[in-house]
Biopython code that builds the backbone (N, CA, C, O; Angstrom):
import numpy as np
from Bio.PDB.StructureBuilder import StructureBuilder

atoms = [
    (1, "MET", "N", (8.686, 1.989, -47.508)),
    (1, "MET", "CA", (7.604, 2.289, -48.442)),
    (1, "MET", "C", (7.943, 3.532, -49.201)),
    (1, "MET", "O", (8.376, 4.522, -48.611)),
    (2, "ASP", "N", (7.756, 3.506, -50.500)),
    (2, "ASP", "CA", (8.068, 4.714, -51.255)),
    (2, "ASP", "C", (6.908, 5.742, -51.149)),
    (2, "ASP", "O", (5.804, 5.421, -50.710)),
    (3, "VAL", "N", (7.208, 6.957, -51.560)),
    (3, "VAL", "CA", (6.265, 8.076, -51.404)),
    (3, "VAL", "C", (4.950, 7.809, -52.204)),
    (3, "VAL", "O", (3.847, 8.024, -51.701)),
    (4, "ARG", "N", (5.107, 7.356, -53.404)),
    (4, "ARG", "CA", (3.944, 7.124, -54.271)),
    (4, "ARG", "C", (2.973, 6.098, -53.634)),
    (4, "ARG", "O", (1.753, 6.261, -53.655)),
    (5, "THR", "N", (3.568, 5.064, -53.083)),
    (5, "THR", "CA", (2.741, 3.990, -52.435)),
    (5, "THR", "C", (2.055, 4.546, -51.196)),
    (5, "THR", "O", (0.898, 4.228, -50.922)),
    (6, "GLU", "N", (2.762, 5.366, -50.462)),
    (6, "GLU", "CA", (2.204, 5.975, -49.238)),
    (6, "GLU", "C", (1.029, 6.944, -49.592)),
    (6, "GLU", "O", (-0.034, 6.941, -48.971)),
    (7, "VAL", "N", (1.309, 7.773, -50.643)),
    (7, "VAL", "CA", (0.253, 8.692, -51.098)),
    (7, "VAL", "C", (-0.953, 7.988, -51.564)),
    (7, "VAL", "O", (-2.072, 8.367, -51.220)),
    (8, "THR", "N", (-0.751, 6.913, -52.383)),
    (8, "THR", "CA", (-1.856, 6.105, -52.904)),
    (8, "THR", "C", (-2.686, 5.537, -51.753)),
    (8, "THR", "O", (-3.912, 5.655, -51.748)),
    (9, "GLU", "N", (-2.020, 4.928, -50.787)),
    (9, "GLU", "CA", (-2.702, 4.358, -49.646)),
    (9, "GLU", "C", (-3.530, 5.363, -48.867)),
    (9, "GLU", "O", (-4.638, 5.066, -48.422)),
    (10, "LYS", "N", (-2.964, 6.578, -48.707)),
    (10, "LYS", "CA", (-3.690, 7.627, -47.977)),
    (10, "LYS", "C", (-4.913, 8.084, -48.764)),
    (10, "LYS", "O", (-5.994, 8.253, -48.201)),
    (11, "ILE", "N", (-4.736, 8.284, -50.079)),
    (11, "ILE", "CA", (-5.878, 8.724, -50.893)),
    (11, "ILE", "C", (-6.975, 7.644, -50.908)),
    (11, "ILE", "O", (-8.159, 7.964, -50.803)),
    (12, "ASN", "N", (-6.594, 6.410, -51.033)),
    (12, "ASN", "CA", (-7.538, 5.316, -51.024)),
    (12, "ASN", "C", (-8.292, 5.256, -49.709)),
    (12, "ASN", "O", (-9.518, 5.152, -49.682)),
    (13, "SER", "N", (-7.497, 5.328, -48.559)),
    (13, "SER", "CA", (-8.183, 5.227, -47.308)),
    (13, "SER", "C", (-9.099, 6.421, -47.031)),
    (13, "SER", "O", (-10.129, 6.288, -46.370)),
    (14, "THR", "N", (-8.707, 7.588, -47.548)),
    (14, "THR", "CA", (-9.569, 8.781, -47.366)),
    (14, "THR", "C", (-10.870, 8.586, -48.182)),
    (14, "THR", "O", (-11.951, 8.907, -47.688)),
    (15, "LEU", "N", (-10.781, 8.090, -49.364)),
    (15, "LEU", "CA", (-11.951, 7.853, -50.178)),
    (15, "LEU", "C", (-12.919, 6.853, -49.510)),
    (15, "LEU", "O", (-14.141, 6.992, -49.549)),
    (16, "ILE", "N", (-12.284, 5.836, -48.894)),
    (16, "ILE", "CA", (-13.113, 4.813, -48.184)),
    (16, "ILE", "C", (-13.713, 5.321, -46.934)),
    (16, "ILE", "O", (-14.908, 5.140, -46.700)),
    (17, "ASP", "N", (-12.895, 5.980, -46.083)),
    (17, "ASP", "CA", (-13.318, 6.434, -44.773)),
    (17, "ASP", "C", (-14.137, 7.650, -44.826)),
    (17, "ASP", "O", (-15.160, 7.711, -44.143)),
    (18, "LEU", "N", (-13.774, 8.632, -45.584)),
    (18, "LEU", "CA", (-14.469, 9.916, -45.574)),
    (18, "LEU", "C", (-15.692, 9.916, -46.489)),
    (18, "LEU", "O", (-16.730, 10.491, -46.159)),
    (19, "PHE", "N", (-15.560, 9.289, -47.594)),
    (19, "PHE", "CA", (-16.610, 9.381, -48.636)),
    (19, "PHE", "C", (-17.399, 8.057, -48.797)),
    (19, "PHE", "O", (-18.319, 7.988, -49.612)),
    (20, "GLU", "N", (-17.036, 6.992, -48.012)),
    (20, "GLU", "CA", (-17.703, 5.723, -48.013)),
    (20, "GLU", "C", (-17.718, 5.105, -49.437)),
    (20, "GLU", "O", (-18.702, 4.501, -49.865)),
    (21, "VAL", "N", (-16.598, 5.283, -50.135)),
    (21, "VAL", "CA", (-16.432, 4.624, -51.473)),
    (21, "VAL", "C", (-16.114, 3.155, -51.272)),
    (21, "VAL", "O", (-15.360, 2.796, -50.367)),
    (22, "ASP", "N", (-16.684, 2.309, -52.109)),
    (22, "ASP", "CA", (-16.443, 0.902, -52.059)),
    (22, "ASP", "C", (-14.999, 0.666, -52.444)),
    (22, "ASP", "O", (-14.593, 1.082, -53.529)),
    (23, "PRO", "N", (-14.210, 0.023, -51.615)),
    (23, "PRO", "CA", (-12.756, -0.223, -51.948)),
    (23, "PRO", "C", (-12.565, -0.917, -53.288)),
    (23, "PRO", "O", (-11.572, -0.683, -53.976)),
    (24, "GLU", "N", (-13.530, -1.786, -53.667)),
    (24, "GLU", "CA", (-13.435, -2.492, -54.926)),
    (24, "GLU", "C", (-13.540, -1.561, -56.096)),
    (24, "GLU", "O", (-13.066, -1.891, -57.183)),
    (25, "ALA", "N", (-14.159, -0.374, -55.914)),
    (25, "ALA", "CA", (-14.346, 0.574, -57.011)),
    (25, "ALA", "C", (-13.143, 1.430, -57.275)),
    (25, "ALA", "O", (-13.067, 2.093, -58.310)),
    (26, "ILE", "N", (-12.184, 1.432, -56.344)),
    (26, "ILE", "CA", (-11.033, 2.305, -56.455)),
    (26, "ILE", "C", (-9.890, 1.662, -57.216)),
    (26, "ILE", "O", (-9.402, 0.591, -56.855)),
    (27, "SER", "N", (-9.472, 2.342, -58.283)),
    (27, "SER", "CA", (-8.260, 2.019, -59.005)),
    (27, "SER", "C", (-7.649, 3.307, -59.497)),
    (27, "SER", "O", (-8.291, 4.355, -59.436)),
    (28, "ASP", "N", (-6.453, 3.256, -59.972)),
    (28, "ASP", "CA", (-5.798, 4.486, -60.466)),
    (28, "ASP", "C", (-6.634, 5.210, -61.550)),
    (28, "ASP", "O", (-6.685, 6.439, -61.608)),
    (29, "SER", "N", (-7.280, 4.397, -62.397)),
    (29, "SER", "CA", (-8.045, 4.923, -63.471)),
    (29, "SER", "C", (-9.517, 5.238, -63.127)),
    (29, "SER", "O", (-10.268, 5.664, -64.003)),
    (30, "SER", "N", (-9.921, 5.041, -61.908)),
    (30, "SER", "CA", (-11.271, 5.370, -61.506)),
    (30, "SER", "C", (-11.533, 6.865, -61.633)),
    (30, "SER", "O", (-10.747, 7.672, -61.139)),
    (31, "LEU", "N", (-12.619, 7.240, -62.285)),
    (31, "LEU", "CA", (-12.985, 8.619, -62.444)),
    (31, "LEU", "C", (-13.650, 9.090, -61.110)),
    (31, "LEU", "O", (-14.592, 8.480, -60.604)),
    (32, "LEU", "N", (-13.117, 10.174, -60.597)),
    (32, "LEU", "CA", (-13.636, 10.663, -59.288)),
    (32, "LEU", "C", (-15.127, 10.971, -59.348)),
    (32, "LEU", "O", (-15.884, 10.466, -58.519)),
    (33, "TYR", "N", (-15.555, 11.755, -60.269)),
    (33, "TYR", "CA", (-16.885, 12.190, -60.325)),
    (33, "TYR", "C", (-17.924, 11.142, -60.843)),
    (33, "TYR", "O", (-19.019, 10.980, -60.303)),
    (34, "GLU", "N", (-17.503, 10.465, -61.901)),
    (34, "GLU", "CA", (-18.387, 9.490, -62.483)),
    (34, "GLU", "C", (-18.399, 8.140, -61.785)),
    (34, "GLU", "O", (-19.473, 7.618, -61.485)),
    (35, "ASP", "N", (-17.239, 7.565, -61.519)),
    (35, "ASP", "CA", (-17.167, 6.223, -60.971)),
    (35, "ASP", "C", (-17.314, 6.232, -59.471)),
    (35, "ASP", "O", (-17.958, 5.343, -58.915)),
    (36, "LEU", "N", (-16.732, 7.215, -58.792)),
    (36, "LEU", "CA", (-16.688, 7.190, -57.287)),
    (36, "LEU", "C", (-17.712, 8.168, -56.695)),
    (36, "LEU", "O", (-17.825, 8.264, -55.473)),
    (37, "ASP", "N", (-18.443, 8.876, -57.517)),
    (37, "ASP", "CA", (-19.525, 9.759, -57.013)),
    (37, "ASP", "C", (-18.982, 10.828, -56.099)),
    (37, "ASP", "O", (-19.636, 11.185, -55.118)),
    (38, "ILE", "N", (-17.813, 11.348, -56.386)),
    (38, "ILE", "CA", (-17.210, 12.456, -55.629)),
    (38, "ILE", "C", (-17.725, 13.767, -56.262)),
    (38, "ILE", "O", (-17.580, 13.965, -57.468)),
    (39, "ASP", "N", (-18.313, 14.644, -55.466)),
    (39, "ASP", "CA", (-18.786, 15.928, -56.044)),
    (39, "ASP", "C", (-17.812, 17.039, -55.677)),
    (39, "ASP", "O", (-16.791, 16.772, -55.044)),
    (40, "SER", "N", (-18.096, 18.242, -56.048)),
    (40, "SER", "CA", (-17.151, 19.355, -55.885)),
    (40, "SER", "C", (-16.894, 19.675, -54.375)),
    (40, "SER", "O", (-15.791, 20.072, -54.000)),
    (41, "ILE", "N", (-17.901, 19.497, -53.556)),
    (41, "ILE", "CA", (-17.760, 19.694, -52.124)),
    (41, "ILE", "C", (-16.814, 18.572, -51.535)),
    (41, "ILE", "O", (-15.958, 18.834, -50.690)),
    (42, "ASP", "N", (-17.015, 17.385, -52.008)),
    (42, "ASP", "CA", (-16.124, 16.301, -51.616)),
    (42, "ASP", "C", (-14.690, 16.537, -52.023)),
    (42, "ASP", "O", (-13.757, 16.200, -51.293)),
    (43, "ALA", "N", (-14.518, 17.133, -53.223)),
    (43, "ALA", "CA", (-13.207, 17.458, -53.678)),
    (43, "ALA", "C", (-12.499, 18.399, -52.797)),
    (43, "ALA", "O", (-11.302, 18.248, -52.551)),
    (44, "VAL", "N", (-13.225, 19.406, -52.295)),
    (44, "VAL", "CA", (-12.679, 20.372, -51.317)),
    (44, "VAL", "C", (-12.261, 19.633, -50.059)),
    (44, "VAL", "O", (-11.176, 19.866, -49.527)),
    (45, "ASP", "N", (-13.130, 18.733, -49.579)),
    (45, "ASP", "CA", (-12.782, 17.978, -48.352)),
    (45, "ASP", "C", (-11.558, 17.122, -48.596)),
    (45, "ASP", "O", (-10.711, 16.985, -47.713)),
    (46, "LEU", "N", (-11.455, 16.557, -49.756)),
    (46, "LEU", "CA", (-10.257, 15.754, -50.109)),
    (46, "LEU", "C", (-8.989, 16.585, -50.089)),
    (46, "LEU", "O", (-7.955, 16.142, -49.590)),
    (47, "ILE", "N", (-9.070, 17.796, -50.635)),
    (47, "ILE", "CA", (-7.926, 18.750, -50.560)),
    (47, "ILE", "C", (-7.526, 19.057, -49.185)),
    (47, "ILE", "O", (-6.333, 19.065, -48.880)),
    (48, "ILE", "N", (-8.469, 19.314, -48.320)),
    (48, "ILE", "CA", (-8.257, 19.582, -46.897)),
    (48, "ILE", "C", (-7.534, 18.406, -46.226)),
    (48, "ILE", "O", (-6.572, 18.595, -45.481)),
    (49, "GLU", "N", (-8.018, 17.195, -46.508)),
    (49, "GLU", "CA", (-7.469, 15.962, -45.962)),
    (49, "GLU", "C", (-5.981, 15.808, -46.420)),
    (49, "GLU", "O", (-5.110, 15.480, -45.614)),
    (50, "LEU", "N", (-5.724, 16.047, -47.700)),
    (50, "LEU", "CA", (-4.398, 15.900, -48.261)),
    (50, "LEU", "C", (-3.445, 16.976, -47.713)),
    (50, "LEU", "O", (-2.252, 16.734, -47.526)),
    (51, "LYS", "N", (-3.998, 18.153, -47.465)),
    (51, "LYS", "CA", (-3.178, 19.189, -46.864)),
    (51, "LYS", "C", (-2.715, 18.750, -45.459)),
    (51, "LYS", "O", (-1.555, 18.935, -45.089)),
    (52, "ALA", "N", (-3.649, 18.165, -44.687)),
    (52, "ALA", "CA", (-3.315, 17.696, -43.370)),
    (52, "ALA", "C", (-2.288, 16.589, -43.439)),
    (52, "ALA", "O", (-1.406, 16.513, -42.584)),
    (53, "PHE", "N", (-2.383, 15.736, -44.432)),
    (53, "PHE", "CA", (-1.483, 14.622, -44.635)),
    (53, "PHE", "C", (-0.076, 15.079, -45.023)),
    (53, "PHE", "O", (0.919, 14.588, -44.489)),
    (54, "THR", "N", (-0.012, 16.033, -45.966)),
    (54, "THR", "CA", (1.298, 16.457, -46.500)),
    (54, "THR", "C", (1.870, 17.631, -45.755)),
    (54, "THR", "O", (3.086, 17.820, -45.744)),
    (55, "GLY", "N", (1.035, 18.418, -45.139)),
    (55, "GLY", "CA", (1.523, 19.640, -44.515)),
    (55, "GLY", "C", (1.762, 20.727, -45.534)),
    (55, "GLY", "O", (2.345, 21.762, -45.210)),
    (56, "LEU", "N", (1.319, 20.509, -46.772)),
    (56, "LEU", "CA", (1.563, 21.471, -47.829)),
    (56, "LEU", "C", (0.244, 22.033, -48.290)),
    (56, "LEU", "O", (-0.785, 21.362, -48.217)),
    (57, "VAL", "N", (0.267, 23.291, -48.777)),
    (57, "VAL", "CA", (-0.913, 23.908, -49.338)),
    (57, "VAL", "C", (-1.139, 23.341, -50.755)),
    (57, "VAL", "O", (-0.250, 23.363, -51.606)),
    (58, "ILE", "N", (-2.336, 22.845, -50.964)),
    (58, "ILE", "CA", (-2.667, 22.347, -52.276)),
    (58, "ILE", "C", (-3.607, 23.348, -52.888)),
    (58, "ILE", "O", (-4.676, 23.623, -52.343)),
    (59, "ASP", "N", (-3.208, 23.904, -54.039)),
    (59, "ASP", "CA", (-3.973, 24.879, -54.762)),
    (59, "ASP", "C", (-5.219, 24.272, -55.386)),
    (59, "ASP", "O", (-5.118, 23.366, -56.212)),
    (60, "PRO", "N", (-6.424, 24.775, -54.989)),
    (60, "PRO", "CA", (-7.654, 24.166, -55.560)),
    (60, "PRO", "C", (-7.637, 24.247, -57.105)),
    (60, "PRO", "O", (-8.272, 23.424, -57.764)),
    (61, "ASP", "N", (-6.931, 25.212, -57.675)),
    (61, "ASP", "CA", (-6.877, 25.286, -59.135)),
    (61, "ASP", "C", (-6.191, 24.092, -59.745)),
    (61, "ASP", "O", (-6.462, 23.711, -60.884)),
    (62, "ASP", "N", (-5.275, 23.493, -58.954)),
    (62, "ASP", "CA", (-4.579, 22.262, -59.451)),
    (62, "ASP", "C", (-5.600, 21.094, -59.605)),
    (62, "ASP", "O", (-5.365, 20.148, -60.357)),
    (63, "PHE", "N", (-6.712, 21.188, -58.888)),
    (63, "PHE", "CA", (-7.644, 20.117, -58.966)),
    (63, "PHE", "C", (-8.712, 20.310, -60.059)),
    (63, "PHE", "O", (-9.555, 19.442, -60.282)),
    (64, "LYS", "N", (-8.652, 21.470, -60.731)),
    (64, "LYS", "CA", (-9.643, 21.677, -61.789)),
    (64, "LYS", "C", (-9.461, 20.672, -62.976)),
    (64, "LYS", "O", (-10.417, 20.361, -63.686)),
    (65, "SER", "N", (-8.247, 20.192, -63.158)),
    (65, "SER", "CA", (-8.006, 19.285, -64.289)),
    (65, "SER", "C", (-8.027, 17.775, -63.811)),
    (65, "SER", "O", (-7.826, 16.863, -64.612)),
    (66, "VAL", "N", (-8.267, 17.566, -62.543)),
    (66, "VAL", "CA", (-8.225, 16.235, -62.008)),
    (66, "VAL", "C", (-9.481, 15.447, -62.403)),
    (66, "VAL", "O", (-10.610, 15.906, -62.230)),
    (67, "LYS", "N", (-9.246, 14.269, -62.930)),
    (67, "LYS", "CA", (-10.359, 13.388, -63.356)),
    (67, "LYS", "C", (-10.347, 12.072, -62.705)),
    (67, "LYS", "O", (-11.399, 11.509, -62.402)),
    (68, "THR", "N", (-9.126, 11.537, -62.468)),
    (68, "THR", "CA", (-8.960, 10.163, -61.936)),
    (68, "THR", "C", (-8.215, 10.200, -60.589)),
    (68, "THR", "O", (-7.664, 11.209, -60.150)),
    (69, "VAL", "N", (-8.252, 9.021, -59.985)),
    (69, "VAL", "CA", (-7.504, 8.850, -58.727)),
    (69, "VAL", "C", (-6.015, 9.045, -59.037)),
    (69, "VAL", "O", (-5.292, 9.646, -58.243)),
    (70, "GLU", "N", (-5.568, 8.555, -60.154)),
    (70, "GLU", "CA", (-4.130, 8.750, -60.493)),
    (70, "GLU", "C", (-3.794, 10.208, -60.618)),
    (70, "GLU", "O", (-2.697, 10.601, -60.222)),
    (71, "ASP", "N", (-4.666, 11.035, -61.142)),
    (71, "ASP", "CA", (-4.430, 12.475, -61.257)),
    (71, "ASP", "C", (-4.158, 13.049, -59.826)),
    (71, "ASP", "O", (-3.233, 13.836, -59.625)),
    (72, "VAL", "N", (-4.955, 12.649, -58.901)),
    (72, "VAL", "CA", (-4.723, 13.158, -57.522)),
    (72, "VAL", "C", (-3.406, 12.659, -56.956)),
    (72, "VAL", "O", (-2.671, 13.413, -56.318)),
    (73, "ILE", "N", (-3.116, 11.428, -57.181)),
    (73, "ILE", "CA", (-1.820, 10.877, -56.703)),
    (73, "ILE", "C", (-0.684, 11.663, -57.318)),
    (73, "ILE", "O", (0.247, 12.059, -56.616)),
    (74, "ASN", "N", (-0.744, 11.900, -58.639)),
    (74, "ASN", "CA", (0.312, 12.645, -59.336)),
    (74, "ASN", "C", (0.524, 14.059, -58.756)),
    (74, "ASN", "O", (1.660, 14.496, -58.570)),
    (75, "ILE", "N", (-0.583, 14.764, -58.476)),
    (75, "ILE", "CA", (-0.459, 16.099, -57.948)),
    (75, "ILE", "C", (0.194, 16.083, -56.583)),
    (75, "ILE", "O", (1.073, 16.903, -56.320)),
    (76, "VAL", "N", (-0.208, 15.173, -55.701)),
    (76, "VAL", "CA", (0.351, 15.121, -54.379)),
    (76, "VAL", "C", (1.828, 14.725, -54.413)),
    (76, "VAL", "O", (2.652, 15.311, -53.711)),
    (77, "CYS", "N", (2.146, 13.739, -55.225)),
    (77, "CYS", "CA", (3.551, 13.328, -55.358)),
    (77, "CYS", "C", (4.407, 14.461, -55.918)),
    (77, "CYS", "O", (5.537, 14.653, -55.467)),
    (78, "LYS", "N", (3.895, 15.209, -56.885)),
    (78, "LYS", "CA", (4.636, 16.327, -57.453)),
    (78, "LYS", "C", (4.866, 17.395, -56.395)),
    (78, "LYS", "O", (5.965, 17.944, -56.307)),
    (79, "LEU", "N", (3.865, 17.699, -55.600)),
    (79, "LEU", "CA", (4.022, 18.693, -54.494)),
    (79, "LEU", "C", (5.064, 18.250, -53.509)),
    (79, "LEU", "O", (5.896, 19.055, -53.089)),
    (80, "LEU", "N", (5.045, 16.993, -53.126)),
    (80, "LEU", "CA", (5.981, 16.442, -52.143)),
    (80, "LEU", "C", (7.376, 16.461, -52.751)),
    (80, "LEU", "O", (8.337, 16.781, -52.051)),
    (81, "GLU", "N", (7.519, 16.127, -54.035)),
    (81, "GLU", "CA", (8.781, 16.156, -54.691)),
    (81, "GLU", "C", (9.369, 17.608, -54.761)),
    (81, "GLU", "O", (10.551, 17.831, -54.502)),
    (82, "ASN", "N", (8.495, 18.561, -55.117)),
    (82, "ASN", "CA", (8.967, 19.931, -55.155)),
    (82, "ASN", "C", (9.371, 20.449, -53.779)),
    (82, "ASN", "O", (10.316, 21.229, -53.668)),
    (83, "GLU", "N", (8.671, 20.026, -52.736)),
    (83, "GLU", "CA", (8.992, 20.411, -51.397)),
    (83, "GLU", "C", (10.339, 19.822, -51.001)),
    (83, "GLU", "O", (11.162, 20.522, -50.410)),
    (84, "THR", "N", (10.588, 18.525, -51.318)),
    (84, "THR", "CA", (11.831, 17.917, -51.028)),
    (84, "THR", "C", (12.984, 18.559, -51.785)),
    (84, "THR", "O", (14.061, 18.731, -51.213)),
    (85, "ASN", "N", (12.798, 18.919, -53.045)),
    (85, "ASN", "CA", (13.817, 19.543, -53.856)),
    (85, "ASN", "C", (14.162, 20.957, -53.344)),
    (85, "ASN", "O", (15.313, 21.390, -53.400)),
    (86, "SER", "N", (13.124, 21.664, -52.842)),
    (86, "SER", "CA", (13.389, 23.035, -52.388)),
    (86, "SER", "C", (14.076, 23.082, -51.039)),
    (86, "SER", "O", (14.664, 24.099, -50.671)),
    (87, "GLU", "N", (14.004, 21.974, -50.294)),
    (87, "GLU", "CA", (14.661, 21.882, -48.978)),
    (87, "GLU", "C", (16.155, 21.599, -49.184)),
    (87, "GLU", "O", (16.994, 22.033, -48.394)),
    (88, "GLY", "N", (16.462, 20.886, -50.224)),
    (88, "GLY", "CA", (17.785, 20.441, -50.471)),
    (88, "GLY", "C", (18.780, 21.480, -50.799)),
    (88, "GLY", "O", (19.948, 21.167, -51.026)),
]
sb = StructureBuilder()
sb.init_structure("model")
sb.init_model(0)
sb.init_chain("A")
sb.init_seg("    ")
for serial, (resi, resn, name, xyz) in enumerate(atoms, 1):
    if name == "N":
        sb.init_residue(resn, " ", resi, " ")
    sb.init_atom(name, np.array(xyz, "f"), 0.0, 1.0, " ", f" {name:<3s}", serial, name[0])
structure = sb.get_structure()
């Protein structure tokens, strides 16, 4: 399984399990706040969950521009890619 698929599955399962989002409502283009009813407190919880998943510190400022599920996926993948590149 590639990293992007793994990250996508983790984010989707977190949205479903932690925030009780309807799985049918989740797509890459779903708007976190409008479509999925994620508020700012939920966003902080999501950051904490993703930190536990990746083992990396996710800067809350990175989430200020996040609007869609795909934005979250892109941020996490970029962090993982940067981590991999810095190890090499």
